[in-house]
N, CA, C and O atoms as CSV, one atom per row, in Angstrom:
chain,resi,resn,atom,element,x,y,z
A,1,MET,N,N,22.019,17.571,-2.169
A,1,MET,CA,C,22.627,16.604,-1.262
A,1,MET,C,C,21.564,15.743,-0.575
A,1,MET,O,O,21.735,14.536,-0.403
A,2,TYR,N,N,20.464,16.394,-0.186
A,2,TYR,CA,C,19.395,15.669,0.493
A,2,TYR,C,C,18.785,14.608,-0.422
A,2,TYR,O,O,18.455,13.510,0.026
A,3,THR,N,N,18.639,14.939,-1.696
A,3,THR,CA,C,18.078,13.983,-2.651
A,3,THR,C,C,19.001,12.782,-2.818
A,3,THR,O,O,18.538,11.643,-2.875
A,4,VAL,N,N,20.284,13.030,-2.895
A,4,VAL,CA,C,21.252,11.930,-3.020
A,4,VAL,C,C,21.197,11.043,-1.783
A,4,VAL,O,O,21.197,9.818,-1.896
A,5,PHE,N,N,21.150,11.662,-0.594
A,5,PHE,CA,C,21.055,10.893,0.647
A,5,PHE,C,C,19.774,10.059,0.670
A,5,PHE,O,O,19.793,8.891,1.059
A,6,THR,N,N,18.667,10.665,0.252
A,6,THR,CA,C,17.387,9.957,0.214
A,6,THR,C,C,17.475,8.730,-0.691
A,6,THR,O,O,17.014,7.649,-0.327
A,7,ILE,N,N,18.061,8.901,-1.855
A,7,ILE,CA,C,18.184,7.782,-2.793
A,7,ILE,C,C,19.109,6.703,-2.225
A,7,ILE,O,O,18.838,5.513,-2.386
A,8,LEU,N,N,20.195,7.106,-1.563
A,8,LEU,CA,C,21.102,6.119,-0.949
A,8,LEU,C,C,20.403,5.329,0.149
A,8,LEU,O,O,20.585,4.116,0.252
A,9,VAL,N,N,19.609,6.003,0.968
A,9,VAL,CA,C,18.835,5.302,1.993
A,9,VAL,C,C,17.842,4.359,1.322
A,9,VAL,O,O,17.669,3.225,1.769
A,10,GLY,N,N,17.194,4.810,0.262
A,10,GLY,CA,C,16.250,3.964,-0.469
A,10,GLY,C,C,16.912,2.735,-1.050
A,10,GLY,O,O,16.339,1.646,-1.021
A,11,VAL,N,N,18.120,2.898,-1.579
A,11,VAL,CA,C,18.856,1.756,-2.125
A,11,VAL,C,C,19.190,0.774,-0.999
A,11,VAL,O,O,19.072,-0.438,-1.178
A,12,ALA,N,N,19.605,1.292,0.154
A,12,ALA,CA,C,19.931,0.412,1.282
A,12,ALA,C,C,18.697,-0.350,1.771
A,12,ALA,O,O,18.760,-1.555,2.010
A,13,ILE,N,N,17.594,0.352,1.914
A,13,ILE,CA,C,16.355,-0.302,2.370
A,13,ILE,C,C,15.860,-1.277,1.311
A,13,ILE,O,O,15.412,-2.373,1.647
A,14,GLY,N,N,15.932,-0.903,0.053
A,14,GLY,CA,C,15.545,-1.808,-1.032
A,14,GLY,C,C,16.409,-3.061,-1.043
A,14,GLY,O,O,15.918,-4.165,-1.279
A,15,PHE,N,N,17.689,-2.880,-0.787
A,15,PHE,CA,C,18.609,-4.019,-0.716
A,15,PHE,C,C,18.223,-4.945,0.436
A,15,PHE,O,O,18.235,-6.167,0.285
A,16,ILE,N,N,17.880,-4.363,1.587
A,16,ILE,CA,C,17.451,-5.168,2.749
A,16,ILE,C,C,16.213,-5.981,2.398
A,16,ILE,O,O,16.105,-7.147,2.780
A,17,ASP,N,N,15.287,-5.375,1.679
A,17,ASP,CA,C,14.046,-6.075,1.333
A,17,ASP,C,C,14.256,-7.121,0.245
A,17,ASP,O,O,13.698,-8.215,0.329
A,18,ALA,N,N,15.042,-6.809,-0.760
A,18,ALA,CA,C,15.154,-7.698,-1.923
A,18,ALA,C,C,16.227,-8.777,-1.780
A,18,ALA,O,O,16.154,-9.802,-2.457
A,19,LEU,N,N,17.212,-8.570,-0.921
A,19,LEU,CA,C,18.295,-9.548,-0.803
A,19,LEU,C,C,17.806,-10.966,-0.508
A,19,LEU,O,O,18.249,-11.902,-1.172
A,20,PRO,N,N,16.908,-11.161,0.466
A,20,PRO,CA,C,16.421,-12.528,0.695
A,20,PRO,C,C,15.732,-13.127,-0.534
A,20,PRO,O,O,15.808,-14.332,-0.772
A,21,MET,N,N,15.069,-12.287,-1.299
A,21,MET,CA,C,14.393,-12.763,-2.502
A,21,MET,C,C,15.413,-13.205,-3.549
A,21,MET,O,O,15.246,-14.242,-4.192
A,22,PHE,N,N,16.469,-12.410,-3.716
A,22,PHE,CA,C,17.536,-12.784,-4.654
A,22,PHE,C,C,18.217,-14.071,-4.207
A,22,PHE,O,O,18.537,-14.926,-5.033
A,23,MET,N,N,18.441,-14.212,-2.893
A,23,MET,CA,C,19.128,-15.392,-2.359
A,23,MET,C,C,18.289,-16.663,-2.546
A,23,MET,O,O,18.832,-17.752,-2.734
A,24,LYS,N,N,16.968,-16.514,-2.494
A,24,LYS,CA,C,16.081,-17.667,-2.715
A,24,LYS,C,C,15.872,-17.939,-4.199
A,24,LYS,O,O,15.111,-18.829,-4.578
A,25,LYS,N,N,16.560,-17.161,-5.037
A,25,LYS,CA,C,16.476,-17.306,-6.492
A,25,LYS,C,C,15.044,-17.169,-7.001
A,25,LYS,O,O,14.596,-17.914,-7.874
A,26,MET,N,N,14.338,-16.190,-6.424
A,26,MET,CA,C,12.983,-15.895,-6.887
A,26,MET,C,C,13.064,-15.182,-8.234
A,26,MET,O,O,14.142,-14.785,-8.677
A,27,ASP,N,N,11.935,-15.031,-8.860
A,27,ASP,CA,C,11.870,-14.363,-10.157
A,27,ASP,C,C,12.538,-12.994,-10.071
A,27,ASP,O,O,12.231,-12.199,-9.183
A,28,LYS,N,N,13.447,-12.730,-10.993
A,28,LYS,CA,C,14.236,-11.486,-10.965
A,28,LYS,C,C,13.346,-10.244,-11.063
A,28,LYS,O,O,13.636,-9.226,-10.436
A,29,ALA,N,N,12.281,-10.322,-11.834
A,29,ALA,CA,C,11.378,-9.174,-11.954
A,29,ALA,C,C,10.748,-8.842,-10.599
A,29,ALA,O,O,10.619,-7.671,-10.243
A,30,ASN,N,N,10.359,-9.869,-9.849
A,30,ASN,CA,C,9.788,-9.648,-8.518
A,30,ASN,C,C,10.817,-9.044,-7.576
A,30,ASN,O,O,10.494,-8.155,-6.788
A,31,CYS,N,N,12.050,-9.521,-7.655
A,31,CYS,CA,C,13.122,-9.008,-6.796
A,31,CYS,C,C,13.397,-7.535,-7.090
A,31,CYS,O,O,13.492,-6.719,-6.173
A,32,TRP,N,N,13.522,-7.205,-8.359
A,32,TRP,CA,C,13.795,-5.821,-8.727
A,32,TRP,C,C,12.601,-4.930,-8.416
A,32,TRP,O,O,12.773,-3.763,-8.063
A,33,SER,N,N,11.403,-5.464,-8.542
A,33,SER,CA,C,10.206,-4.710,-8.193
A,33,SER,C,C,10.218,-4.341,-6.712
A,33,SER,O,O,9.928,-3.200,-6.354
A,34,ALA,N,N,10.552,-5.298,-5.853
A,34,ALA,CA,C,10.627,-5.040,-4.410
A,34,ALA,C,C,11.718,-4.015,-4.110
A,34,ALA,O,O,11.526,-3.122,-3.285
A,35,PHE,N,N,12.852,-4.145,-4.773
A,35,PHE,CA,C,13.952,-3.210,-4.562
A,35,PHE,C,C,13.527,-1.779,-4.908
A,35,PHE,O,O,13.685,-0.867,-4.096
A,36,PHE,N,N,12.993,-1.592,-6.102
A,36,PHE,CA,C,12.614,-0.244,-6.533
A,36,PHE,C,C,11.403,0.286,-5.778
A,36,PHE,O,O,11.241,1.499,-5.639
A,37,GLN,N,N,10.551,-0.611,-5.291
A,37,GLN,CA,C,9.423,-0.192,-4.453
A,37,GLN,C,C,9.948,0.600,-3.259
A,37,GLN,O,O,9.414,1.659,-2.929
A,38,TYR,N,N,10.991,0.087,-2.614
A,38,TYR,CA,C,11.494,0.763,-1.416
A,38,TYR,C,C,12.369,1.966,-1.729
A,38,TYR,O,O,12.522,2.842,-0.879
A,39,VAL,N,N,12.941,2.034,-2.910
A,39,VAL,CA,C,13.635,3.260,-3.308
A,39,VAL,C,C,12.594,4.379,-3.431
A,39,VAL,O,O,12.809,5.492,-2.951
A,40,VAL,N,N,11.479,4.074,-4.071
A,40,VAL,CA,C,10.404,5.058,-4.241
A,40,VAL,C,C,9.734,5.372,-2.908
A,40,VAL,O,O,9.477,6.538,-2.608
A,41,VAL,N,N,9.448,4.348,-2.106
A,41,VAL,CA,C,8.813,4.561,-0.799
A,41,VAL,C,C,9.676,5.479,0.061
A,41,VAL,O,O,9.159,6.381,0.719
A,42,THR,N,N,10.985,5.253,0.057
A,42,THR,CA,C,11.885,6.093,0.845
A,42,THR,C,C,11.820,7.538,0.373
A,42,THR,O,O,11.737,8.457,1.187
A,43,PHE,N,N,11.858,7.738,-0.921
A,43,PHE,CA,C,11.790,9.097,-1.464
A,43,PHE,C,C,10.493,9.780,-1.039
A,43,PHE,O,O,10.506,10.954,-0.669
A,44,ILE,N,N,9.389,9.066,-1.089
A,44,ILE,CA,C,8.095,9.646,-0.715
A,44,ILE,C,C,8.039,9.933,0.782
A,44,ILE,O,O,7.570,10.995,1.189
A,45,ILE,N,N,8.513,8.995,1.609
A,45,ILE,CA,C,8.484,9.203,3.061
A,45,ILE,C,C,9.362,10.395,3.448
A,45,ILE,O,O,8.967,11.211,4.281
A,46,PHE,N,N,10.531,10.497,2.856
A,46,PHE,CA,C,11.433,11.600,3.183
A,46,PHE,C,C,10.850,12.957,2.795
A,46,PHE,O,O,11.273,13.984,3.325
A,47,ASN,N,N,9.898,12.972,1.890
A,47,ASN,CA,C,9.333,14.229,1.411
A,47,ASN,C,C,7.856,14.386,1.739
A,47,ASN,O,O,7.147,15.148,1.082
A,48,THR,N,N,7.388,13.658,2.764
A,48,THR,CA,C,5.971,13.691,3.110
A,48,THR,C,C,5.789,13.940,4.603
A,48,THR,O,O,6.568,13.466,5.430
A,49,SER,N,N,4.766,14.678,4.919
A,49,SER,CA,C,4.291,14.773,6.300
A,49,SER,C,C,2.777,14.596,6.238
A,49,SER,O,O,2.149,14.864,5.214
A,50,LEU,N,N,2.217,14.152,7.319
A,50,LEU,CA,C,0.768,13.908,7.331
A,50,LEU,C,C,0.108,14.686,8.481
A,50,LEU,O,O,-0.431,14.084,9.409
A,51,PRO,N,N,0.152,16.017,8.415
A,51,PRO,CA,C,-0.411,16.794,9.529
A,51,PRO,C,C,-1.922,16.606,9.674
A,51,PRO,O,O,-2.463,16.762,10.769
A,52,GLN,N,N,-2.597,16.276,8.591
A,52,GLN,CA,C,-4.045,16.096,8.647
A,52,GLN,C,C,-4.451,14.898,9.497
A,52,GLN,O,O,-5.585,14.837,9.970
A,53,LEU,N,N,-3.541,13.941,9.697
A,53,LEU,CA,C,-3.842,12.778,10.534
A,53,LEU,C,C,-3.507,13.023,12.000
A,53,LEU,O,O,-3.874,12.230,12.867
A,54,ASN,N,N,-2.809,14.124,12.274
A,54,ASN,CA,C,-2.443,14.493,13.636
A,54,ASN,C,C,-1.688,13.363,14.348
A,54,ASN,O,O,-2.006,13.002,15.481
A,55,ILE,N,N,-0.681,12.815,13.655
A,55,ILE,CA,C,0.125,11.742,14.226
A,55,ILE,C,C,1.577,12.193,14.309
A,55,ILE,O,O,1.980,13.159,13.661
A,56,SER,N,N,2.338,11.493,15.099
A,56,SER,CA,C,3.762,11.773,15.207
A,56,SER,C,C,4.441,11.506,13.865
A,56,SER,O,O,4.050,10.596,13.133
A,57,HIS,N,N,5.453,12.300,13.552
A,57,HIS,CA,C,6.165,12.143,12.278
A,57,HIS,C,C,6.839,10.782,12.160
A,57,HIS,O,O,7.138,10.343,11.050
A,58,ILE,N,N,7.078,10.119,13.251
A,58,ILE,CA,C,7.752,8.821,13.224
A,58,ILE,C,C,6.838,7.735,12.645
A,58,ILE,O,O,7.314,6.694,12.192
A,59,PHE,N,N,5.533,7.983,12.661
A,59,PHE,CA,C,4.580,7.001,12.133
A,59,PHE,C,C,4.215,7.236,10.667
A,59,PHE,O,O,3.458,6.459,10.086
A,60,VAL,N,N,4.741,8.291,10.073
A,60,VAL,CA,C,4.485,8.565,8.665
A,60,VAL,C,C,5.040,7.430,7.806
A,60,VAL,O,O,4.382,6.980,6.869
A,61,GLY,N,N,6.236,6.973,8.121
A,61,GLY,CA,C,6.879,5.908,7.344
A,61,GLY,C,C,6.071,4.628,7.290
A,61,GLY,O,O,5.778,4.131,6.202
A,62,PRO,N,N,5.699,4.076,8.458
A,62,PRO,CA,C,4.907,2.841,8.414
A,62,PRO,C,C,3.570,2.997,7.691
A,62,PRO,O,O,3.132,2.088,6.987
A,63,ILE,N,N,2.929,4.142,7.866
A,63,ILE,CA,C,1.632,4.354,7.213
A,63,ILE,C,C,1.792,4.435,5.699
A,63,ILE,O,O,1.080,3.758,4.957
A,64,VAL,N,N,2.726,5.265,5.244
A,64,VAL,CA,C,2.934,5.431,3.802
A,64,VAL,C,C,3.401,4.116,3.177
A,64,VAL,O,O,2.916,3.716,2.119
A,65,SER,N,N,4.339,3.455,3.835
A,65,SER,CA,C,4.860,2.196,3.306
A,65,SER,C,C,3.768,1.130,3.231
A,65,SER,O,O,3.675,0.398,2.246
A,66,PHE,N,N,2.948,1.045,4.272
A,66,PHE,CA,C,1.838,0.093,4.278
A,66,PHE,C,C,0.860,0.388,3.139
A,66,PHE,O,O,0.458,-0.514,2.404
A,67,LEU,N,N,0.486,1.650,3.004
A,67,LEU,CA,C,-0.471,2.015,1.956
A,67,LEU,C,C,0.087,1.749,0.557
A,67,LEU,O,O,-0.644,1.330,-0.340
A,68,MET,N,N,1.385,1.995,0.380
A,68,MET,CA,C,1.979,1.750,-0.931
A,68,MET,C,C,2.174,0.268,-1.217
A,68,MET,O,O,2.323,-0.126,-2.373
A,69,SER,N,N,2.176,-0.562,-0.168
A,69,SER,CA,C,2.321,-1.999,-0.388
A,69,SER,C,C,0.993,-2.689,-0.684
A,69,SER,O,O,0.987,-3.835,-1.136
A,70,LEU,N,N,-0.120,-2.024,-0.443
A,70,LEU,CA,C,-1.428,-2.665,-0.650
A,70,LEU,C,C,-1.649,-3.185,-2.067
A,70,LEU,O,O,-2.144,-4.302,-2.214
A,71,PRO,N,N,-1.310,-2.438,-3.120
A,71,PRO,CA,C,-1.499,-3.005,-4.471
A,71,PRO,C,C,-0.670,-4.273,-4.684
A,71,PRO,O,O,-1.123,-5.213,-5.338
A,72,ILE,N,N,0.532,-4.296,-4.137
A,72,ILE,CA,C,1.376,-5.488,-4.267
A,72,ILE,C,C,0.750,-6.659,-3.511
A,72,ILE,O,O,0.735,-7.791,-3.995
A,73,VAL,N,N,0.236,-6.366,-2.319
A,73,VAL,CA,C,-0.402,-7.412,-1.509
A,73,VAL,C,C,-1.597,-8.011,-2.245
A,73,VAL,O,O,-1.810,-9.222,-2.204
A,74,ILE,N,N,-2.362,-7.176,-2.907
A,74,ILE,CA,C,-3.517,-7.671,-3.659
A,74,ILE,C,C,-3.066,-8.572,-4.800
A,74,ILE,O,O,-3.664,-9.620,-5.043
A,75,ILE,N,N,-2.011,-8.166,-5.499
A,75,ILE,CA,C,-1.517,-8.961,-6.622
A,75,ILE,C,C,-0.970,-10.305,-6.158
A,75,ILE,O,O,-1.311,-11.343,-6.725
A,76,ILE,N,N,-0.116,-10.292,-5.121
A,76,ILE,CA,C,0.498,-11.569,-4.692
A,76,ILE,C,C,-0.446,-12.413,-3.860
A,76,ILE,O,O,-0.264,-13.626,-3.756
A,77,GLY,N,N,-1.455,-11.787,-3.264
A,77,GLY,CA,C,-2.387,-12.538,-2.427
A,77,GLY,C,C,-3.165,-13.593,-3.184
A,77,GLY,O,O,-3.618,-14.579,-2.603
A,78,LYS,N,N,-3.316,-13.386,-4.469
A,78,LYS,CA,C,-4.059,-14.331,-5.288
A,78,LYS,C,C,-3.299,-15.644,-5.452
A,78,LYS,O,O,-3.899,-16.718,-5.459
A,79,SER,N,N,-1.975,-15.552,-5.583
A,79,SER,CA,C,-1.203,-16.763,-5.857
A,79,SER,C,C,-0.373,-17.252,-4.675
A,79,SER,O,O,-0.109,-18.449,-4.562
A,80,GLU,N,N,0.044,-16.337,-3.787
A,80,GLU,CA,C,0.898,-16.730,-2.664
A,80,GLU,C,C,0.369,-16.135,-1.373
A,80,GLU,O,O,0.851,-15.101,-0.911
A,81,LYS,N,N,-0.616,-16.786,-0.799
A,81,LYS,CA,C,-1.260,-16.276,0.407
A,81,LYS,C,C,-0.308,-16.206,1.596
A,81,LYS,O,O,-0.472,-15.345,2.460
A,82,LYS,N,N,0.684,-17.097,1.658
A,82,LYS,CA,C,1.637,-17.095,2.777
A,82,LYS,C,C,2.529,-15.861,2.768
A,82,LYS,O,O,3.050,-15.475,3.815
A,83,ALA,N,N,2.715,-15.242,1.619
A,83,ALA,CA,C,3.604,-14.093,1.510
A,83,ALA,C,C,2.944,-12.791,1.973
A,83,ALA,O,O,3.643,-11.820,2.264
A,84,VAL,N,N,1.629,-12.757,2.045
A,84,VAL,CA,C,0.917,-11.524,2.382
A,84,VAL,C,C,1.331,-10.961,3.742
A,84,VAL,O,O,1.684,-9.784,3.817
A,85,PRO,N,N,1.304,-11.753,4.824
A,85,PRO,CA,C,1.704,-11.175,6.115
A,85,PRO,C,C,3.171,-10.741,6.141
A,85,PRO,O,O,3.524,-9.791,6.840
A,86,ILE,N,N,4.010,-11.424,5.393
A,86,ILE,CA,C,5.427,-11.063,5.341
A,86,ILE,C,C,5.595,-9.711,4.651
A,86,ILE,O,O,6.351,-8.861,5.122
A,87,VAL,N,N,4.900,-9.516,3.550
A,87,VAL,CA,C,4.985,-8.251,2.815
A,87,VAL,C,C,4.450,-7.105,3.678
A,87,VAL,O,O,5.043,-6.027,3.708
A,88,ILE,N,N,3.350,-7.326,4.369
A,88,ILE,CA,C,2.771,-6.286,5.226
A,88,ILE,C,C,3.711,-5.971,6.389
A,88,ILE,O,O,3.941,-4.803,6.701
A,89,ALA,N,N,4.252,-7.003,7.026
A,89,ALA,CA,C,5.193,-6.778,8.132
A,89,ALA,C,C,6.437,-6.035,7.649
A,89,ALA,O,O,6.904,-5.112,8.315
A,90,ASN,N,N,6.976,-6.430,6.499
A,90,ASN,CA,C,8.131,-5.728,5.934
A,90,ASN,C,C,7.801,-4.257,5.691
A,90,ASN,O,O,8.605,-3.378,6.000
A,91,ALA,N,N,6.634,-3.993,5.144
A,91,ALA,CA,C,6.246,-2.614,4.851
A,91,ALA,C,C,6.213,-1.779,6.126
A,91,ALA,O,O,6.709,-0.652,6.144
A,92,ILE,N,N,5.641,-2.316,7.174
A,92,ILE,CA,C,5.528,-1.568,8.427
A,92,ILE,C,C,6.899,-1.375,9.074
A,92,ILE,O,O,7.241,-0.268,9.490
A,93,VAL,N,N,7.679,-2.446,9.159
A,93,VAL,CA,C,8.996,-2.367,9.803
A,93,VAL,C,C,9.947,-1.483,8.995
A,93,VAL,O,O,10.597,-0.602,9.558
A,94,LEU,N,N,10.035,-1.706,7.697
A,94,LEU,CA,C,10.942,-0.902,6.881
A,94,LEU,C,C,10.488,0.558,6.812
A,94,LEU,O,O,11.319,1.466,6.785
A,95,GLY,N,N,9.188,0.780,6.784
A,95,GLY,CA,C,8.677,2.149,6.834
A,95,GLY,C,C,9.061,2.843,8.127
A,95,GLY,O,O,9.397,4.027,8.126
A,96,PHE,N,N,9.013,2.108,9.229
A,96,PHE,CA,C,9.418,2.668,10.516
A,96,PHE,C,C,10.910,2.991,10.515
A,96,PHE,O,O,11.320,4.046,11.000
A,97,ILE,N,N,11.717,2.091,9.975
A,97,ILE,CA,C,13.168,2.325,9.890
A,97,ILE,C,C,13.457,3.574,9.060
A,97,ILE,O,O,14.311,4.383,9.424
A,98,ILE,N,N,12.750,3.728,7.955
A,98,ILE,CA,C,12.932,4.914,7.114
A,98,ILE,C,C,12.584,6.179,7.899
A,98,ILE,O,O,13.300,7.178,7.814
A,99,SER,N,N,11.497,6.143,8.659
A,99,SER,CA,C,11.109,7.301,9.463
A,99,SER,C,C,12.149,7.619,10.529
A,99,SER,O,O,12.438,8.788,10.784
A,100,VAL,N,N,12.704,6.605,11.141
A,100,VAL,CA,C,13.734,6.814,12.161
A,100,VAL,C,C,14.974,7.443,11.535
A,100,VAL,O,O,15.551,8.376,12.095
A,101,ILE,N,N,15.380,6.936,10.384
A,101,ILE,CA,C,16.536,7.523,9.683
A,101,ILE,C,C,16.243,8.978,9.332
A,101,ILE,O,O,17.093,9.849,9.516
A,102,LYS,N,N,15.054,9.234,8.832
A,102,LYS,CA,C,14.669,10.608,8.489
A,102,LYS,C,C,14.721,11.493,9.727
A,102,LYS,O,O,15.228,12.613,9.671
A,103,HIS,N,N,14.202,10.998,10.837
A,103,HIS,CA,C,14.156,11.779,12.075
A,103,HIS,C,C,15.564,12.143,12.556
A,103,HIS,O,O,15.820,13.289,12.924
A,104,PHE,N,N,16.464,11.173,12.551
A,104,PHE,CA,C,17.803,11.408,13.102
A,104,PHE,C,C,18.746,12.120,12.141
A,104,PHE,O,O,19.803,12.591,12.561
A,105,THR,N,N,18.393,12.209,10.872
A,105,THR,CA,C,19.270,12.892,9.931
A,105,THR,C,C,18.699,14.223,9.449
A,105,THR,O,O,19.363,14.946,8.706
A,106,ALA,N,N,17.496,14.550,9.857
A,106,ALA,CA,C,16.859,15.774,9.376
A,106,ALA,C,C,17.675,17.013,9.730
A,106,ALA,O,O,17.748,17.950,8.934
A,107,GLN,N,N,18.282,17.033,10.900
A,107,GLN,CA,C,19.063,18.193,11.322
A,107,GLN,C,C,20.311,18.389,10.487
A,107,GLN,O,O,20.833,19.500,10.396
A,108,CYS,N,N,20.792,17.320,9.878
A,108,CYS,CA,C,22.007,17.404,9.054
A,108,CYS,C,C,21.778,18.190,7.778
A,108,CYS,O,O,22.730,18.715,7.201
A,109,PHE,N,N,20.546,18.282,7.328
A,109,PHE,CA,C,20.258,18.887,6.030
A,109,PHE,C,C,19.507,20.210,6.117
A,109,PHE,O,O,18.987,20.708,5.118
A,110,ILE,N,N,19.456,20.767,7.308
A,110,ILE,CA,C,18.760,22.065,7.464
A,110,ILE,C,C,19.751,23.184,7.248
A,110,ILE,O,O,19.386,24.356,7.331
């Protein structure tokens, strides 16, 4: 059940990230890449803790999401420099949202 919930949250977050791209009629491969990026990011955040960093669990999402967005930022930074801050901001904000969802639903699955 937890895995299904994780994937549903990932689909919702991926939809939030990719919908503006689809609406602007951007390249479909880029849109689907952004969508699946957040499905995977959500799955990883929901199953990760970072005790070695000695940080609050609520910050795991933004950190993991930011780190996972770095390869994408490097790729798009070459051709679309204006998109870099948007991608980084999305990673941090959406990662935080994922952590908040994880925090408030964790008790439901224990």
